[in-house]
C-alpha positions in Angstrom: -1.0 -72.0 -143.8 -0.4 -69.2 -146.8 -0.7 -71.7 -149.1 -4.0 -73.1 -147.8 -5.7 -69.5 -147.6 -4.2 -69.1 -151.5 -1.7 -67.1 -151.2 1.2 -67.7 -153.8 4.7 -66.6 -153.9 5.1 -63.2 -155.6 1.4 -62.1 -154.0 1.7 -58.6 -152.6 -0.7 -57.8 -149.7 -2.4 -54.7 -149.8 -5.6 -55.1 -146.9 -5.0 -57.2 -143.9 -8.8 -57.6 -142.4 -9.9 -53.5 -142.2 -6.0 -52.5 -142.1 -4.3 -51.0 -145.3 -1.1 -52.6 -145.9 1.4 -50.6 -147.2 4.7 -51.5 -145.3 5.9 -54.8 -143.2 5.5 -53.1 -140.0 1.9 -52.5 -140.8 1.2 -55.9 -141.9 2.9 -57.0 -138.0 0.4 -54.1 -136.6 -2.4 -56.3 -138.3 -1.2 -59.5 -137.5 -0.6 -58.7 -133.8 -4.5 -57.4 -133.5 -5.5 -61.1 -134.5 -5.7 -64.4 -132.6 -5.1 -68.1 -133.4 -8.2 -69.0 -135.1 -9.3 -65.6 -136.6 -10.8 -65.5 -139.9 -9.2 -62.4 -141.7 -9.9 -61.7 -145.5 -6.9 -60.4 -147.3 -6.6 -58.6 -150.7 -3.3 -59.2 -152.5 -2.0 -58.1 -155.6 -1.4 -61.1 -158.1 -0.3 -59.9 -161.3 -1.9 -56.6 -161.5 -5.5 -57.8 -160.3 -6.8 -57.7 -156.7 -7.5 -60.9 -155.4 -9.3 -61.8 -152.3 -8.6 -64.9 -150.1 -9.9 -65.7 -146.5 -7.7 -67.4 -143.9 -8.0 -68.7 -140.9 -4.8 -68.0 -138.5 -3.1 -70.5 -136.8 -0.5 -70.4 -134.6 3.0 -70.1 -135.2 4.7 -73.1 -136.0 1.5 -74.8 -136.8 0.8 -76.3 -140.4 -2.8 -76.5 -140.0 -2.7 -80.0 -141.3 -3.4 -82.9 -139.1 
């Protein structure tokens, strides 16, 4: 699902929806506030540049394919 959203290995998530992400706990809290099917804007640092991607969240273990 992350690759489908456009995330790549090495990307560092700095914003997940409205939440600023500084620690893994921040990301865990931001994820727990969402539910499968929600669309969320994610900002990552990739090679020093901020990149915006949109993800549609899947339930745990779902690939989103099929």
